[in-house]
C-alpha positions as CSV (number, residue, x, y, z in Angstrom):
1,X,-13.6,31.4,50.0
2,X,-14.4,28.7,47.5
3,X,-12.3,28.4,44.4
4,X,-13.6,30.1,41.2
5,X,-15.7,27.9,39.0
6,X,-13.7,26.4,36.1
7,X,-13.9,28.1,32.8
8,X,-16.6,27.0,30.3
9,X,-18.9,25.6,32.9
10,X,-18.2,21.9,33.5
11,X,-15.8,21.8,30.6
12,X,-12.5,23.1,32.0
13,X,-10.4,21.9,29.0
14,X,-12.8,23.2,26.4
15,X,-13.2,19.7,24.9
16,X,-16.6,20.5,23.5
17,X,-16.0,24.1,22.5
18,X,-16.1,24.9,18.8
19,X,-13.1,26.9,17.5
20,X,-13.7,30.6,17.1
21,X,-14.3,31.9,13.6
22,X,-11.0,32.2,11.7
23,X,-9.1,30.1,14.3
24,X,-9.9,26.6,13.1
25,X,-7.4,23.9,14.2
26,X,-4.2,24.3,12.2
27,X,-6.0,26.5,9.8
28,X,-7.8,23.7,8.1
29,X,-11.0,23.5,10.1
30,X,-10.1,19.9,11.2
31,X,-10.2,18.8,14.8
32,X,-6.9,17.6,16.1
33,X,-8.1,15.5,19.0
34,X,-6.1,17.6,21.4
35,X,-8.9,19.5,23.2
36,X,-10.2,22.5,21.4
37,X,-12.1,21.4,18.2
38,X,-13.7,18.2,19.4
39,X,-13.1,14.7,18.1
40,X,-10.1,13.7,16.0
41,X,-10.1,14.3,12.2
42,X,-11.3,11.6,9.8
43,X,-7.6,11.0,8.7
44,X,-6.5,10.2,12.2
45,X,-9.5,7.9,12.8
46,X,-9.0,6.1,9.5
47,X,-5.3,5.6,10.2
48,X,-6.0,4.3,13.7
49,X,-8.5,1.8,12.4
50,X,-6.2,0.6,9.7
51,X,-3.4,0.1,12.2
52,X,-5.8,-2.2,14.1
53,X,-6.4,-4.1,10.9
54,X,-2.7,-4.5,10.3
55,X,-2.1,-5.7,13.8
56,X,-4.8,-8.3,13.4
57,X,-3.1,-9.4,10.1
58,X,0.2,-9.7,11.9
59,X,-1.4,-11.9,14.5
60,X,-2.7,-14.1,11.7
61,X,0.8,-14.3,10.2
62,X,2.2,-15.1,13.7
63,X,0.0,-18.2,13.7
64,X,1.4,-19.3,10.3
65,X,5.0,-18.7,11.5
66,X,4.3,-20.8,14.6
67,X,2.9,-23.6,12.6
68,X,5.9,-23.5,10.3
69,X,8.3,-23.5,13.2
70,X,6.6,-26.7,14.6
71,X,6.4,-28.5,11.3
72,X,9.6,-27.4,9.6
73,X,11.3,-30.7,10.5
74,X,8.3,-32.9,9.5
75,X,9.4,-33.9,6.0
76,X,8.0,-37.4,6.0
77,X,11.1,-38.7,4.3
78,X,10.8,-36.1,1.6
79,X,13.0,-33.2,0.6
80,X,13.9,-30.5,3.2
81,X,14.4,-26.8,2.7
82,X,18.2,-27.3,2.2
83,X,17.4,-29.4,-0.8
84,X,14.7,-27.2,-2.3
85,X,15.4,-23.6,-1.6
86,X,17.2,-21.5,-4.2
87,X,18.6,-18.6,-2.2
88,X,19.7,-16.7,-5.2
89,X,16.2,-16.4,-6.5
90,X,14.8,-15.6,-3.1
91,X,17.5,-12.9,-2.7
92,X,16.3,-11.3,-6.0
93,X,12.7,-11.5,-4.7
94,X,13.7,-9.8,-1.5
95,X,15.6,-7.0,-3.3
96,X,12.5,-6.4,-5.6
97,X,10.1,-6.1,-2.7
98,X,12.4,-3.9,-0.6
99,X,13.0,-1.6,-3.6
100,X,9.2,-1.4,-4.1
101,X,8.9,-0.2,-0.5
102,X,11.4,2.5,-1.3
103,X,9.6,3.6,-4.4
104,X,6.3,3.6,-2.5
105,X,7.9,6.0,-0.1
106,X,9.0,8.3,-2.9
107,X,5.4,8.2,-4.2
108,X,4.2,9.2,-0.8
109,X,6.6,12.2,-0.9
110,X,5.3,13.2,-4.4
111,X,1.7,12.9,-3.1
112,X,2.4,15.3,-0.2
113,X,3.7,17.8,-2.8
114,X,0.6,17.2,-5.0
115,X,2.8,16.3,-7.9
116,X,0.5,14.1,-10.1
117,X,3.2,13.0,-12.6
118,X,5.7,11.8,-10.1
119,X,3.1,10.2,-7.9
120,X,1.9,8.1,-10.8
121,X,5.4,7.3,-11.9
122,X,6.5,6.0,-8.5
123,X,3.3,4.1,-8.0
124,X,3.7,2.5,-11.4
125,X,7.3,1.5,-10.5
126,X,6.1,0.1,-7.2
127,X,3.6,-2.0,-9.0
128,X,6.1,-3.3,-11.6
129,X,8.5,-4.3,-8.8
130,X,5.7,-6.0,-6.9
131,X,4.5,-7.9,-9.9
132,X,8.1,-9.1,-10.7
133,X,8.3,-10.3,-7.1
134,X,5.0,-12.2,-7.4
135,X,6.1,-13.7,-10.8
136,X,9.2,-15.2,-9.2
137,X,7.3,-16.5,-6.3
138,X,4.7,-18.2,-8.6
139,X,7.6,-19.7,-10.6
140,X,9.2,-21.0,-7.4
141,X,5.9,-22.7,-6.5
142,X,5.5,-24.2,-10.0
143,X,9.1,-25.6,-9.8
144,X,8.5,-27.2,-6.4
145,X,5.3,-28.8,-7.6
146,X,7.1,-30.1,-10.8
147,X,9.7,-31.7,-8.5
148,X,7.0,-33.6,-6.6
149,X,7.4,-31.2,-3.6
150,X,3.8,-29.9,-3.5
151,X,1.9,-28.9,-0.4
152,X,0.6,-32.4,0.1
153,X,4.0,-34.1,0.1
154,X,4.7,-33.4,3.8
155,X,3.7,-31.3,6.8
156,X,6.8,-29.2,6.2
157,X,5.7,-28.3,2.7
158,X,2.1,-27.7,3.7
159,X,3.2,-25.1,6.3
160,X,5.7,-23.6,3.8
161,X,3.1,-23.2,1.0
162,X,0.5,-21.8,3.5
163,X,2.9,-19.2,5.0
164,X,4.6,-18.0,1.8
165,X,1.4,-18.3,-0.2
166,X,-0.5,-16.2,2.3
167,X,2.1,-13.5,1.9
168,X,1.9,-13.8,-1.9
169,X,-1.9,-13.4,-1.7
170,X,-1.5,-10.2,0.2
171,X,0.9,-8.9,-2.4
172,X,-1.6,-9.7,-5.1
173,X,-4.3,-7.8,-3.2
174,X,-1.9,-4.9,-2.8
175,X,-1.2,-4.8,-6.5
176,X,-5.0,-4.7,-7.3
177,X,-5.4,-1.9,-4.7
178,X,-2.5,0.0,-6.2
179,X,-4.0,-0.2,-9.7
180,X,-7.3,1.0,-8.4
181,X,-5.7,4.0,-6.6
182,X,-3.8,5.0,-9.7
183,X,-7.0,5.1,-11.7
184,X,-8.8,7.1,-9.0
185,X,-6.0,9.6,-8.8
186,X,-6.1,10.2,-12.5
187,X,-9.9,10.7,-12.5
188,X,-10.5,12.4,-9.2
189,X,-7.1,14.0,-8.3
190,X,-5.8,14.6,-4.8
191,X,-9.1,14.6,-3.0
192,X,-9.0,14.1,0.8
193,X,-10.5,10.6,0.5
194,X,-7.9,9.5,-2.1
195,X,-5.1,10.8,0.1
196,X,-6.4,8.7,3.1
197,X,-6.6,5.6,0.9
198,X,-3.0,6.2,-0.4
199,X,-1.8,6.6,3.2
200,X,-3.4,3.3,4.1
201,X,-2.0,1.6,1.1
202,X,1.6,2.7,2.0
203,X,1.1,1.3,5.6
204,X,-0.1,-2.0,4.1
205,X,2.8,-2.3,1.6
206,X,5.5,-1.5,4.2
207,X,3.9,-4.1,6.5
208,X,4.2,-6.7,3.8
209,X,7.9,-5.9,3.5
210,X,8.4,-6.4,7.2
211,X,6.7,-9.7,7.1
212,X,8.7,-10.8,4.1
213,X,12.0,-10.0,5.9
214,X,10.8,-12.4,8.6
215,X,9.9,-15.0,5.9
216,X,13.2,-14.6,4.2
217,X,15.1,-15.1,7.5
218,X,13.1,-17.8,9.3
219,X,11.9,-19.9,6.3
220,X,14.7,-19.5,3.7
221,X,17.9,-18.7,5.4
222,X,17.4,-21.0,8.4
223,X,15.7,-23.6,6.2
224,X,18.5,-23.7,3.7
225,X,21.0,-24.3,6.5
226,X,19.3,-27.4,7.9
């Protein structure tokens, strides 16, 4: 005797079946991507797409790191990292950025609880810490240029300014994004679209922290010891 035909015709796993009335996925009417309910929710799709963007960004930074590793010794008779880097200032920059990552996480917790006041407070603190980091970085660049150690002085300095400057540019974009999100939160509240954007911002900001730890270790710590 032949086996019974699979349930739901040619769809044994009910991939295309709509959830029964009153039994939507997880009680929110959103598909989970695990069979019943159809395709994944917009939040999952957006998060997946943003992860792909972050990976492409990390690949770009990998190219800058590789260029710096090759050119770090090419000083053309000019100053090296050991002569130029102020580790105390860089340590302060690192502490500010890591602290901003922590406050961004606290803001994410407040967002999950739909607490507008604390969400705005923690986002504001994150922005202040990020701005202080950026101000110290700009000051460092200005000091180097004033000493005659600008990006055109040697291949080493060209690669240094390109790598660290690219990270600073990302922080600047993150601060503009943060300010925009704070304004949208105040006007529109905790809409689903706003929550998705805040989630992507947190991924972006934490990724910048990870990249900075690599910059601090490879560029500054190793460079100061040469």
